[in-house]
gemmi code that builds the backbone of each chain (N, CA, C; Angstrom):
import gemmi

chains = {
    "A": [
        ("GLU", (-18.785, 92.431, 51.833), (-19.945, 93.269, 52.126), (-19.933, 93.656, 53.606)),
        ("VAL", (-20.198, 94.938, 53.844), (-20.248, 95.443, 55.213), (-21.411, 94.822, 55.963)),
        ("LEU", (-21.117, 94.267, 57.139), (-22.155, 93.745, 58.022), (-21.934, 94.293, 59.413)),
        ("LEU", (-22.963, 94.953, 59.959), (-22.914, 95.523, 61.297), (-24.110, 94.991, 62.060)),
        ("VAL", (-23.856, 94.365, 63.207), (-24.927, 93.756, 63.988), (-24.923, 94.343, 65.392)),
        ("GLU", (-25.977, 95.077, 65.710), (-26.114, 95.699, 67.029), (-26.840, 94.763, 67.993)),
        ("SER", (-26.552, 94.966, 69.270), (-27.243, 94.232, 70.319), (-27.209, 95.062, 71.592)),
        ("GLY", (-28.004, 94.633, 72.569), (-27.967, 95.282, 73.869), (-29.117, 96.214, 74.172)),
        ("GLY", (-29.979, 96.440, 73.208), (-31.110, 97.320, 73.452), (-32.142, 96.682, 74.377)),
        ("GLY", (-33.117, 97.471, 74.796), (-34.163, 96.947, 75.659), (-34.893, 98.050, 76.390)),
        ("LEU", (-35.686, 97.629, 77.382), (-36.450, 98.560, 78.203), (-35.668, 98.882, 79.469)),
        ("VAL", (-35.524, 100.149, 79.773), (-34.789, 100.569, 80.959), (-35.533, 101.739, 81.611)),
        ("GLN", (-35.442, 101.820, 82.923), (-36.108, 102.902, 83.643), (-35.313, 104.199, 83.524)),
        ("PRO", (-35.996, 105.335, 83.615), (-35.270, 106.622, 83.625), (-34.209, 106.619, 84.715)),
        ("GLY", (-33.032, 107.128, 84.344), (-31.903, 107.139, 85.262), (-31.044, 105.891, 85.179)),
        ("GLY", (-31.501, 104.896, 84.462), (-30.776, 103.645, 84.347), (-29.668, 103.675, 83.314)),
        ("SER", (-29.032, 102.519, 83.141), (-27.905, 102.389, 82.218), (-28.113, 101.220, 81.275)),
        ("LEU", (-27.411, 101.301, 80.153), (-27.487, 100.256, 79.139), (-26.209, 100.316, 78.323)),
        ("ARG", (-25.736, 99.162, 77.871), (-24.547, 99.124, 77.006), (-24.911, 98.477, 75.685)),
        ("LEU", (-24.744, 99.235, 74.629), (-24.982, 98.712, 73.283), (-23.673, 98.205, 72.695)),
        ("SER", (-23.782, 97.151, 71.904), (-22.620, 96.592, 71.207), (-22.912, 96.498, 69.716)),
        ("CYS", (-21.858, 96.545, 68.939), (-21.969, 96.397, 67.493), (-20.787, 95.562, 67.021)),
        ("THR", (-21.081, 94.449, 66.364), (-20.035, 93.589, 65.829), (-19.954, 93.790, 64.324)),
        ("ALA", (-18.752, 94.051, 63.838), (-18.554, 94.373, 62.423), (-17.843, 93.246, 61.690)),
        ("SER", (-18.159, 93.110, 60.414), (-17.465, 92.168, 59.546), (-17.578, 92.637, 58.107)),
        ("GLY", (-16.747, 92.073, 57.247), (-16.796, 92.414, 55.832), (-15.933, 93.585, 55.433)),
        ("PHE", (-15.223, 94.181, 56.394), (-14.322, 95.292, 56.083), (-13.273, 95.351, 57.200)),
        ("THR", (-12.229, 96.129, 56.968), (-11.153, 96.246, 57.945), (-11.560, 97.273, 58.996)),
        ("PHE", (-12.163, 96.778, 60.052), (-12.777, 97.613, 61.088), (-11.818, 98.666, 61.625)),
        ("SER", (-10.577, 98.275, 61.852), (-9.615, 99.153, 62.529), (-9.207, 100.370, 61.708)),
        ("THR", (-9.594, 100.430, 60.441), (-9.171, 101.533, 59.578), (-10.273, 102.561, 59.349)),
        ("TYR", (-11.403, 102.425, 60.030), (-12.524, 103.333, 59.794), (-12.995, 104.035, 61.069)),
        ("TRP", (-13.378, 105.298, 60.926), (-14.186, 105.950, 61.948), (-15.491, 105.175, 62.063)),
        ("MET", (-16.018, 105.127, 63.286), (-17.299, 104.474, 63.528), (-18.206, 105.433, 64.284)),
        ("SER", (-19.514, 105.251, 64.085), (-20.481, 106.166, 64.700), (-21.672, 105.413, 65.277)),
        ("TRP", (-22.383, 106.082, 66.166), (-23.725, 105.688, 66.580), (-24.678, 106.786, 66.120)),
        ("VAL", (-25.782, 106.371, 65.517), (-26.816, 107.287, 65.049), (-28.142, 106.760, 65.589)),
        ("ARG", (-29.020, 107.639, 66.054), (-30.285, 107.172, 66.601), (-31.471, 107.802, 65.875)),
        ("GLN", (-32.607, 107.156, 66.058), (-33.840, 107.639, 65.437), (-34.983, 107.446, 66.421)),
        ("ALA", (-35.471, 108.540, 66.970), (-36.607, 108.490, 67.883), (-37.858, 108.123, 67.092)),
        ("PRO", (-38.857, 107.587, 67.768), (-40.079, 107.150, 67.069), (-40.694, 108.260, 66.215)),
        ("GLY", (-40.873, 107.986, 64.929), (-41.490, 108.944, 64.024), (-40.625, 110.132, 63.653)),
        ("LYS", (-39.366, 110.127, 64.046), (-38.474, 111.259, 63.815), (-37.365, 110.905, 62.828)),
        ("GLY", (-36.521, 111.884, 62.546), (-35.414, 111.689, 61.628), (-34.178, 111.121, 62.299)),
        ("LEU", (-33.114, 111.033, 61.529), (-31.851, 110.503, 62.027), (-31.097, 111.568, 62.811)),
        ("GLU", (-30.483, 111.143, 63.901), (-29.679, 112.041, 64.731), (-28.350, 111.380, 65.056)),
        ("TRP", (-27.265, 112.032, 64.679), (-25.935, 111.544, 65.040), (-25.758, 111.657, 66.555)),
        ("VAL", (-25.180, 110.610, 67.161), (-24.996, 110.574, 68.610), (-23.520, 110.737, 68.987)),
        ("ALA", (-22.656, 109.932, 68.368), (-21.240, 109.958, 68.735), (-20.422, 109.279, 67.647)),
        ("ASN", (-19.138, 109.647, 67.593), (-18.248, 108.911, 66.711), (-16.869, 108.769, 67.349)),
        ("ILE", (-16.070, 107.861, 66.781), (-14.769, 107.529, 67.362), (-13.779, 107.247, 66.251)),
        ("LYS", (-12.577, 107.758, 66.433), (-11.509, 107.594, 65.462), (-11.037, 106.150, 65.432)),
        ("GLN", (-10.263, 105.829, 64.393), (-9.812, 104.453, 64.199), (-9.133, 103.857, 65.421)),
        ("ASP", (-8.261, 104.626, 66.063), (-7.508, 104.086, 67.198), (-8.129, 104.454, 68.542)),
        ("GLY", (-9.301, 105.079, 68.513), (-9.993, 105.453, 69.738), (-9.469, 106.714, 70.393)),
        ("SER", (-8.537, 107.399, 69.763), (-7.890, 108.560, 70.388), (-8.753, 109.826, 70.334)),
        ("GLU", (-9.751, 109.838, 69.467), (-10.665, 110.977, 69.389), (-12.095, 110.463, 69.444)),
        ("LYS", (-12.893, 111.132, 70.255), (-14.298, 110.781, 70.414), (-15.106, 112.072, 70.467)),
        ("TYR", (-16.245, 112.087, 69.806), (-17.079, 113.274, 69.784), (-18.532, 112.881, 70.026)),
        ("TYR", (-19.285, 113.812, 70.627), (-20.649, 113.523, 71.023), (-21.571, 114.682, 70.682)),
        ("VAL", (-22.833, 114.380, 70.426), (-23.844, 115.425, 70.342), (-24.027, 116.002, 71.741)),
        ("ASP", (-24.329, 117.279, 71.828), (-24.396, 117.944, 73.131), (-25.346, 117.257, 74.102)),
        ("SER", (-26.452, 116.728, 73.606), (-27.489, 116.190, 74.487), (-27.063, 114.924, 75.234)),
        ("VAL", (-25.963, 114.302, 74.820), (-25.521, 113.068, 75.500), (-24.161, 113.219, 76.172)),
        ("LYS", (-23.541, 114.364, 76.017), (-22.215, 114.576, 76.626), (-22.294, 114.397, 78.134)),
        ("GLY", (-21.345, 113.639, 78.668), (-21.307, 113.371, 80.098), (-22.170, 112.199, 80.527)),
        ("ARG", (-23.007, 111.694, 79.625), (-23.883, 110.553, 79.960), (-23.543, 109.311, 79.134)),
        ("PHE", (-23.129, 109.510, 77.889), (-22.817, 108.390, 76.987), (-21.309, 108.332, 76.747)),
        ("THR", (-20.806, 107.112, 76.568), (-19.395, 106.926, 76.228), (-19.285, 105.942, 75.077)),
        ("ILE", (-18.621, 106.371, 74.015), (-18.373, 105.496, 72.879), (-16.986, 104.884, 73.029)),
        ("SER", (-16.854, 103.619, 72.648), (-15.553, 102.954, 72.701), (-15.509, 101.867, 71.628)),
        ("ARG", (-14.332, 101.325, 71.426), (-14.174, 100.275, 70.422), (-13.081, 99.313, 70.852)),
        ("ASP", (-13.161, 98.096, 70.325), (-12.133, 97.084, 70.534), (-11.789, 96.543, 69.159)),
        ("ASN", (-10.693, 97.020, 68.588), (-10.343, 96.635, 67.224), (-9.977, 95.151, 67.122)),
        ("ALA", (-9.503, 94.574, 68.204), (-9.169, 93.144, 68.196), (-10.422, 92.281, 68.077)),
        ("LYS", (-11.542, 92.838, 68.523), (-12.808, 92.101, 68.474), (-13.756, 92.649, 67.402)),
        ("ASN", (-13.256, 93.604, 66.605), (-14.109, 94.218, 65.569), (-15.438, 94.702, 66.154)),
        ("SER", (-15.343, 95.355, 67.282), (-16.558, 95.732, 68.002), (-16.572, 97.192, 68.418)),
        ("LEU", (-17.770, 97.747, 68.378), (-18.040, 99.125, 68.786), (-19.044, 99.072, 69.933)),
        ("TYR", (-18.908, 100.013, 70.864), (-19.781, 100.017, 72.030), (-20.335, 101.415, 72.288)),
        ("LEU", (-21.472, 101.453, 72.974), (-22.009, 102.713, 73.481), (-22.537, 102.454, 74.885)),
        ("GLN", (-21.828, 103.006, 75.865), (-22.263, 102.917, 77.249), (-23.159, 104.107, 77.532)),
        ("MET", (-24.401, 103.832, 77.906), (-25.377, 104.897, 78.145), (-25.790, 104.890, 79.610)),
        ("SER", (-25.703, 106.024, 80.253), (-26.108, 106.127, 81.647), (-27.001, 107.351, 81.832)),
        ("SER", (-27.604, 107.441, 83.013), (-28.540, 108.538, 83.314), (-29.544, 108.710, 82.180)),
        ("LEU", (-30.101, 107.590, 81.751), (-30.987, 107.613, 80.584), (-32.272, 108.378, 80.870)),
        ("ARG", (-32.745, 109.049, 79.816), (-33.944, 109.864, 79.891), (-34.970, 109.370, 78.878)),
        ("ALA", (-36.201, 109.772, 79.068), (-37.256, 109.375, 78.130), (-36.904, 109.779, 76.705)),
        ("GLU", (-36.268, 110.930, 76.563), (-35.941, 111.430, 75.227), (-34.797, 110.664, 74.551)),
        ("ASP", (-34.188, 109.722, 75.263), (-33.180, 108.843, 74.650), (-33.827, 107.636, 73.972)),
        ("THR", (-35.134, 107.488, 74.136), (-35.858, 106.398, 73.489), (-35.711, 106.504, 71.975)),
        ("ALA", (-35.197, 105.450, 71.357), (-34.908, 105.488, 69.921), (-34.394, 104.134, 69.455)),
        ("VAL", (-34.334, 103.974, 68.160), (-33.560, 102.891, 67.571), (-32.147, 103.426, 67.368)),
        ("TYR", (-31.172, 102.672, 67.854), (-29.768, 103.076, 67.764), (-29.079, 102.243, 66.678)),
        ("TYR", (-28.470, 102.954, 65.729), (-27.777, 102.314, 64.619), (-26.273, 102.477, 64.770)),
        ("CYS", (-25.577, 101.411, 64.493), (-24.133, 101.423, 64.347), (-23.842, 101.777, 62.884)),
        ("ALA", (-22.843, 102.608, 62.649), (-22.572, 103.060, 61.283), (-21.078, 103.171, 61.060)),
        ("VAL", (-20.660, 102.922, 59.822), (-19.236, 102.943, 59.496), (-18.913, 104.129, 58.603)),
        ("GLU", (-17.779, 104.756, 58.877), (-17.176, 105.825, 58.092), (-17.906, 107.149, 58.291)),
        ("THR", (-17.209, 108.216, 57.849), (-17.771, 109.565, 57.910), (-17.577, 110.228, 56.554)),
        ("PRO", (-18.660, 110.559, 55.819), (-20.039, 110.255, 56.192), (-20.305, 108.754, 56.154)),
        ("VAL", (-21.456, 108.388, 56.651), (-21.783, 106.967, 56.791), (-21.886, 106.291, 55.431)),
        ("THR", (-21.237, 105.147, 55.312), (-21.333, 104.340, 54.089), (-21.873, 102.944, 54.357)),
        ("GLY", (-22.172, 102.652, 55.623), (-22.746, 101.358, 55.945), (-23.494, 101.435, 57.255)),
        ("TRP", (-24.635, 100.764, 57.331), (-25.514, 100.830, 58.495), (-25.802, 99.433, 59.051)),
        ("GLY", (-25.976, 99.359, 60.362), (-26.497, 98.155, 60.965), (-28.017, 98.141, 60.880)),
        ("GLN", (-28.614, 97.094, 61.441), (-30.079, 96.968, 61.382), (-30.758, 97.692, 62.547)),
        ("GLY", (-29.973, 98.084, 63.543), (-30.501, 98.857, 64.665), (-30.897, 98.018, 65.856)),
        ("THR", (-30.853, 98.644, 67.034), (-31.327, 98.022, 68.262), (-32.180, 99.057, 68.991)),
        ("ARG", (-33.328, 98.618, 69.506), (-34.294, 99.554, 70.082), (-34.039, 99.750, 71.569)),
        ("VAL", (-34.007, 100.997, 71.978), (-33.870, 101.365, 73.386), (-35.124, 102.130, 73.798)),
        ("THR", (-35.762, 101.649, 74.856), (-36.952, 102.319, 75.381), (-36.691, 102.702, 76.829)),
        ("VAL", (-36.806, 103.981, 77.111), (-36.600, 104.484, 78.466), (-37.964, 104.873, 79.032)),
        ("SER", (-38.439, 104.076, 79.972), (-39.771, 104.301, 80.510), (-39.915, 103.604, 81.856)),
        ("SER", (-40.722, 104.190, 82.714), (-40.996, 103.570, 84.010), (-42.243, 102.685, 83.936)),
    ],
    "B": [
        ("GLN", (-21.163, 124.943, 62.927), (-21.282, 123.660, 62.246), (-22.298, 123.763, 61.102)),
        ("PRO", (-22.189, 122.879, 60.111), (-23.110, 122.958, 58.969), (-24.525, 122.554, 59.356)),
        ("VAL", (-25.491, 123.100, 58.601), (-26.894, 122.726, 58.731), (-27.379, 122.305, 57.341)),
        ("LEU", (-28.156, 121.240, 57.295), (-28.699, 120.734, 56.035), (-30.208, 120.904, 56.033)),
        ("THR", (-30.734, 121.495, 54.955), (-32.164, 121.736, 54.855), (-32.767, 120.921, 53.722)),
        ("GLN", (-33.808, 120.183, 54.037), (-34.531, 119.370, 53.058), (-36.018, 119.681, 53.131)),
        ("SER", (-36.699, 119.582, 51.997), (-38.155, 119.680, 51.998), (-38.712, 118.476, 52.736)),
        ("SER", (-39.826, 118.641, 53.422), (-40.353, 117.535, 54.228), (-40.997, 116.447, 53.384)),
        ("SER", (-41.496, 116.808, 52.204), (-42.173, 115.808, 51.397), (-42.032, 116.109, 49.914)),
        ("ALA", (-42.202, 115.058, 49.124), (-42.205, 115.164, 47.667), (-43.033, 114.010, 47.127)),
        ("SER", (-43.532, 114.182, 45.924), (-44.291, 113.098, 45.306), (-44.071, 113.133, 43.800)),
        ("ALA", (-44.178, 111.969, 43.193), (-44.028, 111.840, 41.749), (-44.692, 110.541, 41.313)),
        ("SER", (-45.000, 110.447, 40.041), (-45.716, 109.289, 39.527), (-44.786, 108.129, 39.198)),
        ("LEU", (-45.332, 106.956, 39.273), (-44.605, 105.749, 38.897), (-44.050, 105.903, 37.483)),
        ("GLY", (-42.786, 105.589, 37.293), (-42.146, 105.677, 35.991), (-41.585, 107.042, 35.640)),
        ("SER", (-41.903, 108.051, 36.433), (-41.389, 109.400, 36.170), (-40.075, 109.622, 36.927)),
        ("SER", (-39.594, 110.863, 36.913), (-38.371, 111.214, 37.633), (-38.684, 112.238, 38.707)),
        ("VAL", (-37.841, 112.255, 39.737), (-37.976, 113.240, 40.807), (-36.589, 113.693, 41.220)),
        ("LYS", (-36.487, 114.967, 41.609), (-35.207, 115.534, 42.040), (-35.383, 116.069, 43.444)),
        ("LEU", (-34.673, 115.477, 44.398), (-34.731, 115.906, 45.787), (-33.559, 116.837, 46.063)),
        ("THR", (-33.798, 117.817, 46.936), (-32.788, 118.850, 47.209), (-32.365, 118.850, 48.667)),
        ("CYS", (-31.075, 119.034, 48.867), (-30.484, 119.205, 50.186), (-29.621, 120.465, 50.112)),
        ("THR", (-29.891, 121.447, 50.964), (-29.188, 122.723, 50.901), (-28.269, 122.897, 52.108)),
        ("LEU", (-27.014, 123.183, 51.820), (-26.028, 123.435, 52.862), (-26.137, 124.868, 53.358)),
        ("SER", (-25.869, 125.066, 54.623), (-25.949, 126.404, 55.226), (-24.819, 127.303, 54.743)),
        ("SER", (-24.992, 128.590, 54.957), (-24.020, 129.586, 54.531), (-22.637, 129.288, 55.111)),
        ("GLY", (-21.640, 129.375, 54.235), (-20.268, 129.105, 54.665), (-19.860, 127.654, 54.526)),
        ("HIS", (-20.790, 126.818, 54.123), (-20.507, 125.386, 54.008), (-20.844, 124.847, 52.617)),
        ("SER", (-20.906, 125.715, 51.640), (-21.391, 125.320, 50.319), (-20.471, 124.350, 49.587)),
        ("SER", (-19.238, 124.196, 50.037), (-18.304, 123.289, 49.360), (-18.304, 121.884, 49.959)),
        ("TYR", (-19.072, 121.663, 50.982), (-19.018, 120.396, 51.701), (-19.523, 119.226, 50.875)),
        ("ILE", (-18.875, 118.095, 51.086), (-19.339, 116.822, 50.534), (-20.513, 116.342, 51.398)),
        ("ILE", (-21.486, 115.738, 50.746), (-22.593, 115.149, 51.499), (-22.755, 113.681, 51.104)),
        ("ALA", (-23.596, 112.999, 51.840), (-24.022, 111.649, 51.478), (-25.545, 111.631, 51.441)),
        ("TRP", (-26.079, 110.782, 50.587), (-27.529, 110.537, 50.549), (-27.803, 109.132, 51.071)),
        ("HIS", (-28.885, 109.036, 51.868), (-29.313, 107.759, 52.421), (-30.795, 107.574, 52.166)),
        ("GLN", (-31.182, 106.335, 51.959), (-32.591, 105.977, 51.764), (-33.064, 105.131, 52.934)),
        ("GLN", (-34.254, 105.402, 53.437), (-34.826, 104.573, 54.491), (-36.244, 104.180, 54.092)),
        ("GLN", (-36.389, 102.951, 53.683), (-37.707, 102.420, 53.355), (-38.487, 102.184, 54.650)),
        ("PRO", (-39.807, 102.181, 54.576), (-40.624, 102.032, 55.791), (-40.256, 100.794, 56.603)),
        ("GLY", (-40.004, 101.007, 57.876), (-39.715, 99.911, 58.787), (-38.329, 99.310, 58.664)),
        ("LYS", (-37.482, 99.908, 57.845), (-36.141, 99.346, 57.629), (-35.057, 100.297, 58.110)),
        ("ALA", (-33.847, 99.759, 58.205), (-32.691, 100.588, 58.520), (-32.332, 101.452, 57.317)),
        ("PRO", (-31.629, 102.551, 57.546), (-31.178, 103.361, 56.417), (-30.233, 102.573, 55.524)),
        ("ARG", (-30.138, 103.035, 54.282), (-29.222, 102.451, 53.302), (-28.432, 103.578, 52.662)),
        ("TYR", (-27.137, 103.435, 52.610), (-26.265, 104.430, 51.972), (-26.455, 104.376, 50.462)),
        ("LEU", (-26.690, 105.539, 49.857), (-26.848, 105.613, 48.404), (-25.585, 106.122, 47.702)),
        ("MET", (-25.081, 107.289, 48.138), (-23.945, 107.879, 47.442), (-23.318, 109.011, 48.230)),
        ("LYS", (-22.045, 109.288, 47.881), (-21.377, 110.505, 48.305), (-21.417, 111.472, 47.133)),
        ("LEU", (-21.602, 112.763, 47.454), (-21.773, 113.752, 46.391), (-20.936, 114.981, 46.717)),
        ("GLU", (-20.058, 115.358, 45.787), (-19.188, 116.509, 45.998), (-19.822, 117.777, 45.428)),
        ("GLY", (-19.250, 118.905, 45.787), (-19.733, 120.177, 45.277), (-19.563, 120.314, 43.773)),
        ("SER", (-18.621, 119.583, 43.205), (-18.397, 119.599, 41.755), (-19.476, 118.833, 41.001)),
        ("GLY", (-20.264, 118.034, 41.738), (-21.262, 117.191, 41.095), (-20.811, 115.744, 40.930)),
        ("THR", (-19.537, 115.507, 41.227), (-19.037, 114.125, 41.171), (-19.664, 113.310, 42.285)),
        ("TYR", (-20.113, 112.112, 41.948), (-20.719, 111.271, 42.977), (-20.213, 109.836, 42.840)),
        ("ASN", (-20.231, 109.139, 43.959), (-19.825, 107.738, 44.034), (-20.905, 106.971, 44.762)),
        ("LYS", (-21.491, 106.008, 44.078), (-22.608, 105.278, 44.651), (-22.147, 104.062, 45.447)),
        ("GLY", (-22.993, 103.674, 46.377), (-22.723, 102.474, 47.149), (-22.982, 101.221, 46.328)),
        ("SER", (-22.554, 100.109, 46.877), (-22.701, 98.834, 46.193), (-24.178, 98.502, 45.982)),
        ("GLY", (-24.512, 98.127, 44.744), (-25.863, 97.681, 44.465), (-26.889, 98.774, 44.243)),
        ("VAL", (-26.494, 100.019, 44.309), (-27.453, 101.116, 44.086), (-27.768, 101.199, 42.593)),
        ("PRO", (-29.033, 101.138, 42.246), (-29.399, 101.112, 40.812), (-28.945, 102.356, 40.058)),
        ("ASP", (-28.769, 102.176, 38.745), (-28.365, 103.283, 37.870), (-29.401, 104.396, 37.841)),
        ("ARG", (-30.617, 104.108, 38.259), (-31.684, 105.111, 38.270), (-31.401, 106.261, 39.250)),
        ("PHE", (-30.480, 106.030, 40.164), (-30.143, 107.031, 41.175), (-28.890, 107.789, 40.736)),
        ("SER", (-28.986, 109.122, 40.734), (-27.831, 109.935, 40.369), (-27.791, 111.193, 41.219)),
        ("GLY", (-26.644, 111.842, 41.235), (-26.480, 113.042, 42.032), (-25.943, 114.190, 41.199)),
        ("SER", (-26.194, 115.407, 41.660), (-25.666, 116.600, 41.018), (-25.616, 117.715, 42.052)),
        ("SER", (-24.907, 118.784, 41.716), (-24.744, 119.897, 42.658), (-24.823, 121.228, 41.932)),
        ("SER", (-25.238, 122.253, 42.670), (-25.221, 123.621, 42.181), (-25.086, 124.545, 43.384)),
        ("GLY", (-23.923, 125.175, 43.523), (-23.692, 126.032, 44.674), (-23.821, 125.246, 45.965)),
        ("ALA", (-24.712, 125.714, 46.839), (-24.912, 125.052, 48.122), (-25.938, 123.930, 48.052)),
        ("ASP", (-26.512, 123.726, 46.909), (-27.544, 122.696, 46.748), (-26.953, 121.384, 46.248)),
        ("ARG", (-27.409, 120.318, 46.868), (-27.047, 118.955, 46.463), (-28.344, 118.230, 46.091)),
        ("TYR", (-28.299, 117.552, 44.958), (-29.518, 116.939, 44.441), (-29.377, 115.425, 44.344)),
        ("LEU", (-30.505, 114.768, 44.570), (-30.627, 113.338, 44.310), (-31.749, 113.188, 43.290)),
        ("THR", (-31.415, 112.641, 42.137), (-32.418, 112.404, 41.100), (-32.676, 110.916, 40.976)),
        ("ILE", (-33.956, 110.564, 41.011), (-34.365, 109.172, 40.827), (-35.185, 109.122, 39.549)),
        ("SER", (-34.717, 108.340, 38.599), (-35.403, 108.202, 37.311), (-36.223, 106.928, 37.295)),
        ("ASN", (-37.207, 106.889, 36.393), (-38.044, 105.692, 36.238), (-38.485, 105.175, 37.609)),
        ("LEU", (-39.183, 106.031, 38.342), (-39.581, 105.723, 39.714), (-40.304, 104.389, 39.827)),
        ("GLN", (-39.897, 103.638, 40.836), (-40.519, 102.364, 41.154), (-41.231, 102.474, 42.501)),
        ("SER", (-42.126, 101.552, 42.760), (-42.865, 101.595, 44.025), (-41.934, 101.466, 45.227)),
        ("GLU", (-40.851, 100.719, 45.063), (-39.921, 100.519, 46.179), (-39.084, 101.760, 46.484)),
        ("ASP", (-39.182, 102.769, 45.640), (-38.467, 104.024, 45.895), (-39.208, 104.893, 46.898)),
        ("GLU", (-40.442, 104.508, 47.230), (-41.194, 105.257, 48.244), (-40.501, 105.052, 49.582)),
        ("ALA", (-39.956, 106.137, 50.122), (-39.076, 106.051, 51.286), (-38.768, 107.452, 51.793)),
        ("ASP", (-38.079, 107.492, 52.928), (-37.511, 108.743, 53.418), (-36.081, 108.838, 52.914)),
        ("TYR", (-35.697, 110.040, 52.499), (-34.350, 110.266, 51.991), (-33.675, 111.335, 52.853)),
        ("TYR", (-32.489, 111.002, 53.350), (-31.743, 111.895, 54.228), (-30.402, 112.263, 53.593)),
        ("CYS", (-30.023, 113.513, 53.746), (-28.661, 113.891, 53.407), (-27.864, 114.041, 54.702)),
        ("GLU", (-26.550, 113.923, 54.574), (-25.663, 113.950, 55.730), (-24.366, 114.641, 55.335)),
        ("THR", (-23.795, 115.387, 56.260), (-22.465, 115.910, 56.074), (-21.727, 115.877, 57.408)),
        ("TRP", (-20.518, 116.363, 57.403), (-19.742, 116.311, 58.643), (-18.750, 117.464, 58.709)),
        ("ASP", (-18.301, 117.718, 59.898), (-17.284, 118.730, 60.150), (-16.421, 118.219, 61.296)),
        ("ILE", (-15.439, 119.010, 61.690), (-14.629, 118.593, 62.835), (-15.573, 118.374, 64.012)),
        ("ASN", (-15.510, 117.247, 64.616), (-16.222, 116.831, 65.834), (-17.730, 116.709, 65.708)),
        ("THR", (-18.276, 116.656, 64.492), (-19.718, 116.473, 64.381), (-20.123, 115.852, 63.052)),
        ("GLN", (-21.229, 115.178, 63.075), (-21.905, 114.720, 61.856), (-23.312, 115.290, 61.914)),
        ("VAL", (-23.852, 115.634, 60.754), (-25.140, 116.322, 60.698), (-26.036, 115.657, 59.657)),
        ("PHE", (-27.283, 115.453, 60.016), (-28.274, 114.934, 59.080), (-29.310, 116.008, 58.783)),
        ("GLY", (-29.807, 116.015, 57.554), (-30.945, 116.839, 57.243), (-32.199, 116.220, 57.830)),
        ("GLY", (-33.286, 116.964, 57.804), (-34.520, 116.496, 58.414), (-35.222, 115.392, 57.645)),
        ("GLY", (-34.789, 115.150, 56.410), (-35.365, 114.075, 55.613), (-36.509, 114.531, 54.729)),
        ("THR", (-36.619, 113.890, 53.575), (-37.724, 114.120, 52.646), (-38.487, 112.823, 52.459)),
        ("LYS", (-39.780, 112.868, 52.713), (-40.625, 111.684, 52.520), (-41.109, 111.686, 51.080)),
        ("LEU", (-40.675, 110.688, 50.303), (-41.058, 110.587, 48.902), (-42.222, 109.624, 48.742)),
        ("THR", (-43.279, 110.111, 48.117), (-44.444, 109.288, 47.811), (-44.490, 109.026, 46.316)),
        ("VAL", (-44.617, 107.763, 45.954), (-44.732, 107.390, 44.552), (-46.207, 107.168, 44.236)),
        ("LEU", (-46.734, 107.997, 43.362), (-48.174, 107.971, 43.065), (-48.544, 106.907, 42.031)),
    ],
}
model = gemmi.Model(1)
for chain_id, residues in chains.items():
    chain = gemmi.Chain(chain_id)
    for i, (resn, *xyz) in enumerate(residues, 1):
        res = gemmi.Residue()
        res.name, res.seqid = resn, gemmi.SeqId(i, " ")
        for name, pos in zip(("N", "CA", "C"), xyz):
            atom = gemmi.Atom()
            atom.name, atom.element = name, gemmi.Element(name[0])
            atom.pos, atom.b_iso = gemmi.Position(*pos), 0.0
            res.add_atom(atom)
        chain.add_residue(res)
    model.add_chain(chain)
structure = gemmi.Structure()
structure.add_model(model)
structure.setup_entities()
C-alpha cells in the first residue's frame, strides 16, 4: 500500500523559506514521477510541481517558478520542496503525490505565510 | 494546456445515484483523466483513471458503487446507492507535457 508522509510545514514570515519533505513507502519510489499539490484554505487543488523518476525533468506552475525547487533522493525514498520568497498566497496544505495523474496522496502538511 | 470544467455543486438523495461531469477543453477531448474524492477535513483519495473510450481502472479499495464513463470531451463519475460518506468534494485531473491540471471540484451533498 502506498504511504506518503509529509513534514516540514509551519508558520513562516513573508519572504521567508521552508523545506518540505515527503517520505514514501509501499511502492518502488524510483520508478514514478512525483508531485507536490497544494490546497489554499477553502479552495480547490492546485498542482505545484513535479519531477521525473531520475530527477532530470522538473516542471512548475508559473506562480512558483524561480521561488520553489522540487528535488528527490531515490536512495532515501524521499521527495522535497524547497520554498523561498514565500508570499501570503502560498498559504496552503501541501500534499505529496505519486504518479501522473496522481494515484496516491499523502496526508498533507500545512504552510502558513504570515507576519 | 488542457482545462477541466466541473459544476460547483451537486446533490442527490441517500440510496440514489448521481453522475458528476468533468469536461475537457477544446483540442483535448481524448485525454485521460483521474477522479479524486476529498471528504471534509481529509486528504484527497484517488478513485480511478478514466480514458476517452470509457475504460476505467479504479484504485485499491474503491467500492463497486463508483464507476466511470465518457462521451466526447465529457468524463463522468457515477456513484450508485449513495451513502452518507460519499458527501465530499470530487476533483478531476489531467496532465500534459510539463503540467498537471485539476478541475475546480464538485461539492456533492447527500440529502
